[in-house]
DORO-638239 format. One record per atom (N, C-alpha, C, O): atom name; x, y, z; residue number from 1; residue in three letters. Coordinates in nm, 3 decimals, decimal comma. Layout:
REM residues N
atom: CA&east: X&north: Y&up: Z&nr: NUM&rest: ALA
...
***
This chain:
REM residues 77
atom: N&east: 2,744&north: -0,207&up: -1,133&nr: 1&rest: MET
atom: CA&east: 2,741&north: -0,103&up: -1,249&nr: 1&rest: MET
atom: C&east: 2,569&north: -0,094&up: -1,245&nr: 1&rest: MET
atom: O&east: 2,511&north: -0,201&up: -1,233&nr: 1&rest: MET
atom: N&east: 2,488&north: 0,031&up: -1,255&nr: 2&rest: ALA
atom: CA&east: 2,419&north: 0,044&up: -1,234&nr: 2&rest: ALA
atom: C&east: 2,328&north: 0,084&up: -1,377&nr: 2&rest: ALA
atom: O&east: 2,364&north: 0,159&up: -1,467&nr: 2&rest: ALA
atom: N&east: 2,162&north: -0,012&up: -1,362&nr: 3&rest: GLY
atom: CA&east: 2,128&north: 0,028&up: -1,530&nr: 3&rest: GLY
atom: C&east: 1,989&north: 0,100&up: -1,578&nr: 3&rest: GLY
atom: O&east: 1,987&north: 0,222&up: -1,567&nr: 3&rest: GLY
atom: N&east: 1,907&north: 0,055&up: -1,614&nr: 4&rest: ASP
atom: CA&east: 1,802&north: 0,135&up: -1,630&nr: 4&rest: ASP
atom: C&east: 1,653&north: 0,124&up: -1,484&nr: 4&rest: ASP
atom: O&east: 1,588&north: 0,026&up: -1,445&nr: 4&rest: ASP
atom: N&east: 1,650&north: 0,215&up: -1,458&nr: 5&rest: GLU
atom: CA&east: 1,539&north: 0,193&up: -1,386&nr: 5&rest: GLU
atom: C&east: 1,402&north: 0,117&up: -1,370&nr: 5&rest: GLU
atom: O&east: 1,298&north: 0,162&up: -1,419&nr: 5&rest: GLU
atom: N&east: 1,410&north: -0,049&up: -1,269&nr: 6&rest: ILE
atom: CA&east: 1,291&north: -0,101&up: -1,275&nr: 6&rest: ILE
atom: C&east: 1,135&north: -0,090&up: -1,195&nr: 6&rest: ILE
atom: O&east: 1,036&north: -0,158&up: -1,219&nr: 6&rest: ILE
atom: N&east: 1,147&north: -0,005&up: -1,114&nr: 7&rest: GLY
atom: CA&east: 0,973&north: 0,076&up: -1,152&nr: 7&rest: GLY
atom: C&east: 1,048&north: 0,158&up: -0,997&nr: 7&rest: GLY
atom: O&east: 1,157&north: 0,122&up: -0,952&nr: 7&rest: GLY
atom: N&east: 0,965&north: 0,268&up: -0,934&nr: 8&rest: ARG
atom: CA&east: 0,969&north: 0,316&up: -0,774&nr: 8&rest: ARG
atom: C&east: 0,817&north: 0,328&up: -0,784&nr: 8&rest: ARG
atom: O&east: 0,733&north: 0,333&up: -0,873&nr: 8&rest: ARG
atom: N&east: 0,824&north: 0,331&up: -0,588&nr: 9&rest: ARG
atom: CA&east: 0,711&north: 0,332&up: -0,577&nr: 9&rest: ARG
atom: C&east: 0,704&north: 0,415&up: -0,453&nr: 9&rest: ARG
atom: O&east: 0,800&north: 0,492&up: -0,443&nr: 9&rest: ARG
atom: N&east: 0,592&north: 0,424&up: -0,327&nr: 10&rest: VAL
atom: CA&east: 0,566&north: 0,460&up: -0,174&nr: 10&rest: VAL
atom: C&east: 0,563&north: 0,296&up: -0,143&nr: 10&rest: VAL
atom: O&east: 0,521&north: 0,202&up: -0,210&nr: 10&rest: VAL
atom: N&east: 0,630&north: 0,305&up: -0,001&nr: 11&rest: HIS
atom: CA&east: 0,673&north: 0,179&up: 0,008&nr: 11&rest: HIS
atom: C&east: 0,531&north: 0,173&up: 0,088&nr: 11&rest: HIS
atom: O&east: 0,463&north: 0,266&up: 0,130&nr: 11&rest: HIS
atom: N&east: 0,514&north: 0,055&up: 0,094&nr: 12&rest: PRO
atom: CA&east: 0,359&north: 0,070&up: 0,190&nr: 12&rest: PRO
atom: C&east: 0,375&north: 0,035&up: 0,312&nr: 12&rest: PRO
atom: O&east: 0,273&north: 0,001&up: 0,373&nr: 12&rest: PRO
atom: N&east: 0,538&north: 0,031&up: 0,402&nr: 13&rest: VAL
atom: CA&east: 0,495&north: 0,011&up: 0,526&nr: 13&rest: VAL
atom: C&east: 0,601&north: 0,151&up: 0,595&nr: 13&rest: VAL
atom: O&east: 0,590&north: 0,203&up: 0,706&nr: 13&rest: VAL
atom: N&east: 0,678&north: 0,177&up: 0,510&nr: 14&rest: THR
atom: CA&east: 0,762&north: 0,296&up: 0,546&nr: 14&rest: THR
atom: C&east: 0,705&north: 0,382&up: 0,498&nr: 14&rest: THR
atom: O&east: 0,716&north: 0,486&up: 0,563&nr: 14&rest: THR
atom: N&east: 0,628&north: 0,391&up: 0,386&nr: 15&rest: ASN
atom: CA&east: 0,626&north: 0,545&up: 0,322&nr: 15&rest: ASN
atom: C&east: 0,759&north: 0,615&up: 0,253&nr: 15&rest: ASN
atom: O&east: 0,791&north: 0,730&up: 0,223&nr: 15&rest: ASN
atom: N&east: 0,796&north: 0,536&up: 0,248&nr: 16&rest: ARG
atom: CA&east: 0,909&north: 0,579&up: 0,173&nr: 16&rest: ARG
atom: C&east: 0,916&north: 0,618&up: -0,012&nr: 16&rest: ARG
atom: O&east: 0,831&north: 0,557&up: -0,076&nr: 16&rest: ARG
atom: N&east: 0,979&north: 0,682&up: -0,068&nr: 17&rest: LEU
atom: CA&east: 1,052&north: 0,684&up: -0,195&nr: 17&rest: LEU
atom: C&east: 1,121&north: 0,576&up: -0,202&nr: 17&rest: LEU
atom: O&east: 1,218&north: 0,559&up: -0,129&nr: 17&rest: LEU
atom: N&east: 1,074&north: 0,476&up: -0,304&nr: 18&rest: MET
atom: CA&east: 1,168&north: 0,300&up: -0,348&nr: 18&rest: MET
atom: C&east: 1,191&north: 0,377&up: -0,516&nr: 18&rest: MET
atom: O&east: 1,103&north: 0,441&up: -0,574&nr: 18&rest: MET
atom: N&east: 1,330&north: 0,348&up: -0,571&nr: 19&rest: VAL
atom: CA&east: 1,385&north: 0,341&up: -0,677&nr: 19&rest: VAL
atom: C&east: 1,436&north: 0,237&up: -0,678&nr: 19&rest: VAL
atom: O&east: 1,525&north: 0,214&up: -0,596&nr: 19&rest: VAL
atom: N&east: 1,407&north: 0,165&up: -0,749&nr: 20&rest: TYR
atom: CA&east: 1,460&north: 0,016&up: -0,850&nr: 20&rest: TYR
atom: C&east: 1,509&north: 0,002&up: -0,959&nr: 20&rest: TYR
atom: O&east: 1,452&north: -0,031&up: -1,063&nr: 20&rest: TYR
atom: N&east: 1,680&north: 0,041&up: -0,931&nr: 21&rest: VAL
atom: CA&east: 1,754&north: 0,008&up: -0,993&nr: 21&rest: VAL
atom: C&east: 1,813&north: -0,104&up: -1,033&nr: 21&rest: VAL
atom: O&east: 1,887&north: -0,155&up: -0,948&nr: 21&rest: VAL
atom: N&east: 1,801&north: -0,182&up: -1,174&nr: 22&rest: ALA
atom: CA&east: 1,859&north: -0,313&up: -1,268&nr: 22&rest: ALA
atom: C&east: 1,989&north: -0,235&up: -1,198&nr: 22&rest: ALA
atom: O&east: 2,007&north: -0,114&up: -1,186&nr: 22&rest: ALA
atom: N&east: 2,111&north: -0,390&up: -1,138&nr: 23&rest: ALA
atom: CA&east: 2,260&north: -0,329&up: -1,097&nr: 23&rest: ALA
atom: C&east: 2,320&north: -0,447&up: -1,133&nr: 23&rest: ALA
atom: O&east: 2,283&north: -0,560&up: -1,105&nr: 23&rest: ALA
atom: N&east: 2,415&north: -0,414&up: -1,196&nr: 24&rest: LYS
atom: CA&east: 2,538&north: -0,574&up: -1,228&nr: 24&rest: LYS
atom: C&east: 2,691&north: -0,594&up: -1,175&nr: 24&rest: LYS
atom: O&east: 2,772&north: -0,575&up: -1,266&nr: 24&rest: LYS
atom: N&east: 2,731&north: -0,617&up: -1,087&nr: 25&rest: PRO
atom: CA&east: 2,874&north: -0,605&up: -1,069&nr: 25&rest: PRO
atom: C&east: 2,958&north: -0,557&up: -1,192&nr: 25&rest: PRO
atom: O&east: 2,942&north: -0,546&up: -1,313&nr: 25&rest: PRO
atom: N&east: 3,085&north: -0,526&up: -1,069&nr: 26&rest: ALA
atom: CA&east: 3,156&north: -0,429&up: -1,219&nr: 26&rest: ALA
atom: C&east: 3,219&north: -0,577&up: -1,263&nr: 26&rest: ALA
atom: O&east: 3,197&north: -0,669&up: -1,184&nr: 26&rest: ALA
atom: N&east: 3,325&north: -0,617&up: -1,427&nr: 27&rest: PRO
atom: CA&east: 3,373&north: -0,697&up: -1,426&nr: 27&rest: PRO
atom: C&east: 3,500&north: -0,658&up: -1,338&nr: 27&rest: PRO
atom: O&east: 3,552&north: -0,549&up: -1,318&nr: 27&rest: PRO
atom: N&east: 3,539&north: -0,827&up: -1,279&nr: 28&rest: ARG
atom: CA&east: 3,695&north: -0,852&up: -1,175&nr: 28&rest: ARG
atom: C&east: 3,629&north: -0,800&up: -1,037&nr: 28&rest: ARG
atom: O&east: 3,707&north: -0,806&up: -0,942&nr: 28&rest: ARG
atom: N&east: 3,490&north: -0,746&up: -1,007&nr: 29&rest: ALA
atom: CA&east: 3,402&north: -0,761&up: -0,890&nr: 29&rest: ALA
atom: C&east: 3,426&north: -0,826&up: -0,767&nr: 29&rest: ALA
atom: O&east: 3,385&north: -0,940&up: -0,788&nr: 29&rest: ALA
atom: N&east: 3,485&north: -0,817&up: -0,606&nr: 30&rest: SER
atom: CA&east: 3,418&north: -0,940&up: -0,522&nr: 30&rest: SER
atom: C&east: 3,250&north: -0,954&up: -0,521&nr: 30&rest: SER
atom: O&east: 3,185&north: -0,850&up: -0,514&nr: 30&rest: SER
atom: N&east: 3,197&north: -1,053&up: -0,526&nr: 31&rest: LEU
atom: CA&east: 3,068&north: -1,031&up: -0,490&nr: 31&rest: LEU
atom: C&east: 3,066&north: -1,086&up: -0,353&nr: 31&rest: LEU
atom: O&east: 3,047&north: -1,208&up: -0,348&nr: 31&rest: LEU
atom: N&east: 3,080&north: -1,033&up: -0,256&nr: 32&rest: ASP
atom: CA&east: 3,122&north: -1,068&up: -0,137&nr: 32&rest: ASP
atom: C&east: 3,012&north: -0,979&up: -0,097&nr: 32&rest: ASP
atom: O&east: 2,994&north: -0,901&up: -0,190&nr: 32&rest: ASP
atom: N&east: 2,961&north: -0,963&up: -0,038&nr: 33&rest: VAL
atom: CA&east: 2,841&north: -0,864&up: 0,014&nr: 33&rest: VAL
atom: C&east: 2,842&north: -0,834&up: 0,238&nr: 33&rest: VAL
atom: O&east: 2,875&north: -0,920&up: 0,319&nr: 33&rest: VAL
atom: N&east: 2,801&north: -0,715&up: 0,264&nr: 34&rest: THR
atom: CA&east: 2,782&north: -0,732&up: 0,365&nr: 34&rest: THR
atom: C&east: 2,672&north: -0,646&up: 0,389&nr: 34&rest: THR
atom: O&east: 2,625&north: -0,588&up: 0,291&nr: 34&rest: THR
atom: N&east: 2,611&north: -0,620&up: 0,526&nr: 35&rest: ALA
atom: CA&east: 2,515&north: -0,484&up: 0,530&nr: 35&rest: ALA
atom: C&east: 2,597&north: -0,429&up: 0,629&nr: 35&rest: ALA
atom: O&east: 2,638&north: -0,465&up: 0,739&nr: 35&rest: ALA
atom: N&east: 2,613&north: -0,284&up: 0,525&nr: 36&rest: GLU
atom: CA&east: 2,672&north: -0,179&up: 0,619&nr: 36&rest: GLU
atom: C&east: 2,584&north: -0,065&up: 0,695&nr: 36&rest: GLU
atom: O&east: 2,626&north: 0,022&up: 0,772&nr: 36&rest: GLU
atom: N&east: 2,455&north: -0,088&up: 0,651&nr: 37&rest: ASP
atom: CA&east: 2,401&north: 0,009&up: 0,708&nr: 37&rest: ASP
atom: C&east: 2,319&north: -0,107&up: 0,827&nr: 37&rest: ASP
atom: O&east: 2,399&north: -0,173&up: 0,760&nr: 37&rest: ASP
atom: N&east: 2,266&north: -0,171&up: 0,902&nr: 38&rest: THR
atom: CA&east: 2,196&north: -0,263&up: 0,974&nr: 38&rest: THR
atom: C&east: 2,133&north: -0,183&up: 1,103&nr: 38&rest: THR
atom: O&east: 2,116&north: -0,207&up: 1,223&nr: 38&rest: THR
atom: N&east: 2,105&north: -0,062&up: 1,002&nr: 39&rest: ASP
atom: CA&east: 1,966&north: -0,035&up: 1,063&nr: 39&rest: ASP
atom: C&east: 1,787&north: -0,054&up: 0,967&nr: 39&rest: ASP
atom: O&east: 1,665&north: -0,058&up: 0,973&nr: 39&rest: ASP
atom: N&east: 1,942&north: -0,061&up: 0,866&nr: 40&rest: GLU
atom: CA&east: 1,799&north: -0,050&up: 0,696&nr: 40&rest: GLU
atom: C&east: 1,819&north: -0,227&up: 0,756&nr: 40&rest: GLU
atom: O&east: 1,754&north: -0,274&up: 0,849&nr: 40&rest: GLU
atom: N&east: 1,934&north: -0,312&up: 0,669&nr: 41&rest: LEU
atom: CA&east: 1,917&north: -0,438&up: 0,691&nr: 41&rest: LEU
atom: C&east: 1,950&north: -0,527&up: 0,734&nr: 41&rest: LEU
atom: O&east: 2,059&north: -0,493&up: 0,780&nr: 41&rest: LEU
atom: N&east: 1,930&north: -0,692&up: 0,772&nr: 42&rest: ALA
atom: CA&east: 1,928&north: -0,724&up: 0,937&nr: 42&rest: ALA
atom: C&east: 2,041&north: -0,816&up: 0,842&nr: 42&rest: ALA
atom: O&east: 2,139&north: -0,874&up: 0,890&nr: 42&rest: ALA
atom: N&east: 2,001&north: -0,815&up: 0,690&nr: 43&rest: ASP
atom: CA&east: 2,159&north: -0,937&up: 0,612&nr: 43&rest: ASP
atom: C&east: 2,112&north: -0,879&up: 0,443&nr: 43&rest: ASP
atom: O&east: 2,019&north: -0,834&up: 0,376&nr: 43&rest: ASP
atom: N&east: 2,236&north: -0,917&up: 0,440&nr: 44&rest: VAL
atom: CA&east: 2,234&north: -0,921&up: 0,255&nr: 44&rest: VAL
atom: C&east: 2,284&north: -1,028&up: 0,204&nr: 44&rest: VAL
atom: O&east: 2,364&north: -1,076&up: 0,284&nr: 44&rest: VAL
atom: N&east: 2,271&north: -1,113&up: 0,071&nr: 45&rest: ARG
atom: CA&east: 2,303&north: -1,240&up: 0,090&nr: 45&rest: ARG
atom: C&east: 2,266&north: -1,258&up: -0,075&nr: 45&rest: ARG
atom: O&east: 2,158&north: -1,241&up: -0,131&nr: 45&rest: ARG
atom: N&east: 2,408&north: -1,301&up: -0,134&nr: 46&rest: TRP
atom: CA&east: 2,325&north: -1,352&up: -0,266&nr: 46&rest: TRP
atom: C&east: 2,209&north: -1,482&up: -0,232&nr: 46&rest: TRP
atom: O&east: 2,221&north: -1,570&up: -0,146&nr: 46&rest: TRP
atom: N&east: 2,058&north: -1,455&up: -0,361&nr: 47&rest: VAL
atom: CA&east: 2,023&north: -1,613&up: -0,301&nr: 47&rest: VAL
atom: C&east: 1,890&north: -1,576&up: -0,444&nr: 47&rest: VAL
atom: O&east: 1,844&north: -1,470&up: -0,486&nr: 47&rest: VAL
atom: N&east: 1,864&north: -1,731&up: -0,485&nr: 48&rest: SER
atom: CA&east: 1,816&north: -1,779&up: -0,640&nr: 48&rest: SER
atom: C&east: 1,680&north: -1,735&up: -0,599&nr: 48&rest: SER
atom: O&east: 1,643&north: -1,735&up: -0,482&nr: 48&rest: SER
atom: N&east: 1,597&north: -1,691&up: -0,713&nr: 49&rest: LEU
atom: CA&east: 1,482&north: -1,638&up: -0,721&nr: 49&rest: LEU
atom: C&east: 1,355&north: -1,738&up: -0,629&nr: 49&rest: LEU
atom: O&east: 1,245&north: -1,691&up: -0,600&nr: 49&rest: LEU
atom: N&east: 1,392&north: -1,861&up: -0,598&nr: 50&rest: ALA
atom: CA&east: 1,329&north: -1,898&up: -0,516&nr: 50&rest: ALA
atom: C&east: 1,310&north: -1,889&up: -0,392&nr: 50&rest: ALA
atom: O&east: 1,199&north: -1,903&up: -0,341&nr: 50&rest: ALA
atom: N&east: 1,425&north: -1,863&up: -0,323&nr: 51&rest: GLU
atom: CA&east: 1,464&north: -1,790&up: -0,233&nr: 51&rest: GLU
atom: C&east: 1,443&north: -1,672&up: -0,186&nr: 51&rest: GLU
atom: O&east: 1,404&north: -1,642&up: -0,073&nr: 51&rest: GLU
atom: N&east: 1,463&north: -1,621&up: -0,255&nr: 52&rest: ALA
atom: CA&east: 1,380&north: -1,458&up: -0,282&nr: 52&rest: ALA
atom: C&east: 1,259&north: -1,466&up: -0,222&nr: 52&rest: ALA
atom: O&east: 1,235&north: -1,417&up: -0,112&nr: 52&rest: ALA
atom: N&east: 1,200&north: -1,509&up: -0,272&nr: 53&rest: ASP
atom: CA&east: 1,032&north: -1,523&up: -0,264&nr: 53&rest: ASP
atom: C&east: 1,015&north: -1,597&up: -0,141&nr: 53&rest: ASP
atom: O&east: 0,945&north: -1,546&up: -0,053&nr: 53&rest: ASP
atom: N&east: 1,073&north: -1,721&up: -0,120&nr: 54&rest: ASP
atom: CA&east: 1,093&north: -1,804&up: -0,008&nr: 54&rest: ASP
atom: C&east: 1,098&north: -1,666&up: 0,192&nr: 54&rest: ASP
atom: O&east: 1,024&north: -1,683&up: 0,288&nr: 54&rest: ASP
atom: N&east: 1,199&north: -1,562&up: 0,182&nr: 55&rest: LEU
atom: CA&east: 1,196&north: -1,503&up: 0,239&nr: 55&rest: LEU
atom: C&east: 1,106&north: -1,424&up: 0,275&nr: 55&rest: LEU
atom: O&east: 1,041&north: -1,413&up: 0,379&nr: 55&rest: LEU
atom: N&east: 1,108&north: -1,362&up: 0,165&nr: 56&rest: THR
atom: CA&east: 0,939&north: -1,245&up: 0,120&nr: 56&rest: THR
atom: C&east: 0,886&north: -1,302&up: 0,113&nr: 56&rest: THR
atom: O&east: 0,948&north: -1,213&up: 0,055&nr: 56&rest: THR
atom: N&east: 0,785&north: -1,413&up: 0,102&nr: 57&rest: GLY
atom: CA&east: 0,671&north: -1,467&up: 0,152&nr: 57&rest: GLY
atom: C&east: 0,606&north: -1,454&up: 0,072&nr: 57&rest: GLY
atom: O&east: 0,484&north: -1,449&up: 0,088&nr: 57&rest: GLY
atom: N&east: 0,693&north: -1,437&up: -0,101&nr: 58&rest: GLY
atom: CA&east: 0,634&north: -1,400&up: -0,215&nr: 58&rest: GLY
atom: C&east: 0,617&north: -1,274&up: -0,203&nr: 58&rest: GLY
atom: O&east: 0,519&north: -1,265&up: -0,277&nr: 58&rest: GLY
atom: N&east: 0,637&north: -1,167&up: -0,168&nr: 59&rest: LYS
atom: CA&east: 0,598&north: -1,076&up: -0,199&nr: 59&rest: LYS
atom: C&east: 0,701&north: -0,939&up: -0,246&nr: 59&rest: LYS
atom: O&east: 0,679&north: -0,831&up: -0,192&nr: 59&rest: LYS
atom: N&east: 0,789&north: -0,948&up: -0,325&nr: 60&rest: ILE
atom: CA&east: 0,836&north: -0,905&up: -0,448&nr: 60&rest: ILE
atom: C&east: 0,754&north: -0,769&up: -0,539&nr: 60&rest: ILE
atom: O&east: 0,678&north: -0,767&up: -0,636&nr: 60&rest: ILE
atom: N&east: 0,788&north: -0,710&up: -0,490&nr: 61&rest: TYR
atom: CA&east: 0,784&north: -0,651&up: -0,598&nr: 61&rest: TYR
atom: C&east: 0,740&north: -0,663&up: -0,725&nr: 61&rest: TYR
atom: O&east: 0,806&north: -0,742&up: -0,793&nr: 61&rest: TYR
atom: N&east: 0,637&north: -0,604&up: -0,784&nr: 62&rest: GLY
atom: CA&east: 0,561&north: -0,682&up: -0,911&nr: 62&rest: GLY
atom: C&east: 0,683&north: -0,683&up: -1,023&nr: 62&rest: GLY
atom: O&east: 0,742&north: -0,783&up: -1,062&nr: 62&rest: GLY
atom: N&east: 0,706&north: -0,548&up: -1,065&nr: 63&rest: PRO
atom: CA&east: 0,795&north: -0,505&up: -1,153&nr: 63&rest: PRO
atom: C&east: 0,943&north: -0,585&up: -1,167&nr: 63&rest: PRO
atom: O&east: 0,997&north: -0,641&up: -1,262&nr: 63&rest: PRO
atom: N&east: 0,997&north: -0,556&up: -0,980&nr: 64&rest: VAL
atom: CA&east: 1,127&north: -0,630&up: -0,976&nr: 64&rest: VAL
atom: C&east: 1,113&north: -0,795&up: -0,962&nr: 64&rest: VAL
atom: O&east: 1,218&north: -0,860&up: -0,963&nr: 64&rest: VAL
atom: N&east: 1,024&north: -0,844&up: -0,952&nr: 65&rest: ARG
atom: CA&east: 0,980&north: -0,943&up: -0,981&nr: 65&rest: ARG
atom: C&east: 0,987&north: -1,030&up: -1,162&nr: 65&rest: ARG
atom: O&east: 1,064&north: -1,106&up: -1,221&nr: 65&rest: ARG
atom: N&east: 0,838&north: -0,949&up: -1,192&nr: 66&rest: ASP
atom: CA&east: 0,951&north: -0,977&up: -1,362&nr: 66&rest: ASP
atom: C&east: 1,024&north: -0,987&up: -1,407&nr: 66&rest: ASP
atom: O&east: 1,070&north: -1,082&up: -1,471&nr: 66&rest: ASP
atom: N&east: 1,082&north: -0,817&up: -1,373&nr: 67&rest: TYR
atom: CA&east: 1,287&north: -0,852&up: -1,459&nr: 67&rest: TYR
atom: C&east: 1,363&north: -0,935&up: -1,348&nr: 67&rest: TYR
atom: O&east: 1,475&north: -0,939&up: -1,398&nr: 67&rest: TYR
atom: N&east: 1,369&north: -0,984&up: -1,266&nr: 68&rest: LEU
atom: CA&east: 1,415&north: -1,160&up: -1,262&nr: 68&rest: LEU
atom: C&east: 1,383&north: -1,255&up: -1,296&nr: 68&rest: LEU
atom: O&east: 1,444&north: -1,361&up: -1,276&nr: 68&rest: LEU
atom: N&east: 1,260&north: -1,241&up: -1,369&nr: 69&rest: GLU
atom: CA&east: 1,203&north: -1,370&up: -1,364&nr: 69&rest: GLU
atom: C&east: 1,279&north: -1,345&up: -1,574&nr: 69&rest: GLU
atom: O&east: 1,299&north: -1,439&up: -1,651&nr: 69&rest: GLU
atom: N&east: 1,293&north: -1,243&up: -1,595&nr: 70&rest: ARG
atom: CA&east: 1,286&north: -1,249&up: -1,716&nr: 70&rest: ARG
atom: C&east: 1,424&north: -1,263&up: -1,773&nr: 70&rest: ARG
atom: O&east: 1,443&north: -1,316&up: -1,883&nr: 70&rest: ARG
atom: N&east: 1,565&north: -1,193&up: -1,665&nr: 71&rest: GLU
atom: CA&east: 1,697&north: -1,215&up: -1,658&nr: 71&rest: GLU
atom: C&east: 1,728&north: -1,282&up: -1,640&nr: 71&rest: GLU
atom: O&east: 1,842&north: -1,304&up: -1,683&nr: 71&rest: GLU
atom: N&east: 1,638&north: -1,417&up: -1,533&nr: 72&rest: LEU
atom: CA&east: 1,708&north: -1,533&up: -1,492&nr: 72&rest: LEU
atom: C&east: 1,647&north: -1,676&up: -1,567&nr: 72&rest: LEU
atom: O&east: 1,664&north: -1,791&up: -1,525&nr: 72&rest: LEU
atom: N&east: 1,559&north: -1,628&up: -1,707&nr: 73&rest: GLY
atom: CA&east: 1,502&north: -1,736&up: -1,797&nr: 73&rest: GLY
atom: C&east: 1,357&north: -1,733&up: -1,728&nr: 73&rest: GLY
atom: O&east: 1,295&north: -1,840&up: -1,724&nr: 73&rest: GLY
atom: N&east: 1,306&north: -1,631&up: -1,680&nr: 74&rest: GLY
atom: CA&east: 1,150&north: -1,766&up: -1,640&nr: 74&rest: GLY
atom: C&east: 1,114&north: -1,868&up: -1,535&nr: 74&rest: GLY
atom: O&east: 1,053&north: -1,976&up: -1,530&nr: 74&rest: GLY
atom: N&east: 1,206&north: -1,751&up: -1,416&nr: 75&rest: ALA
atom: CA&east: 1,243&north: -1,857&up: -1,347&nr: 75&rest: ALA
atom: C&east: 1,041&north: -1,823&up: -1,291&nr: 75&rest: ALA
atom: O&east: 0,966&north: -1,725&up: -1,294&nr: 75&rest: ALA
atom: N&east: 1,029&north: -1,963&up: -1,248&nr: 76&rest: GLN
atom: CA&east: 0,892&north: -1,984&up: -1,168&nr: 76&rest: GLN
atom: C&east: 0,812&north: -1,897&up: -1,021&nr: 76&rest: GLN
atom: O&east: 0,885&north: -1,859&up: -0,930&nr: 76&rest: GLN
atom: N&east: 0,736&north: -1,886&up: -1,017&nr: 77&rest: ARG
atom: CA&east: 0,659&north: -1,806&up: -0,883&nr: 77&rest: ARG
atom: C&east: 0,611&north: -1,931&up: -0,823&nr: 77&rest: ARG
atom: O&east: 0,546&north: -1,928&up: -0,719&nr: 77&rest: ARG
***
């Protein structure tokens, strides 16, 4: 279920406009995920904020990271 817009920017590597939107699984939805567009995504999976930081080298877009910290109860950097 799509929610509010978290932020938007022109991505510094791809130069594409990126719109970041909060979303939650619909009730009774499967939490299984797959990377359908393998040209854009090498992998997709559920991770903790700490694991996301490790995977991205701590380079999560600031407004997205702030949102995740609020939603996940103030996770540490």
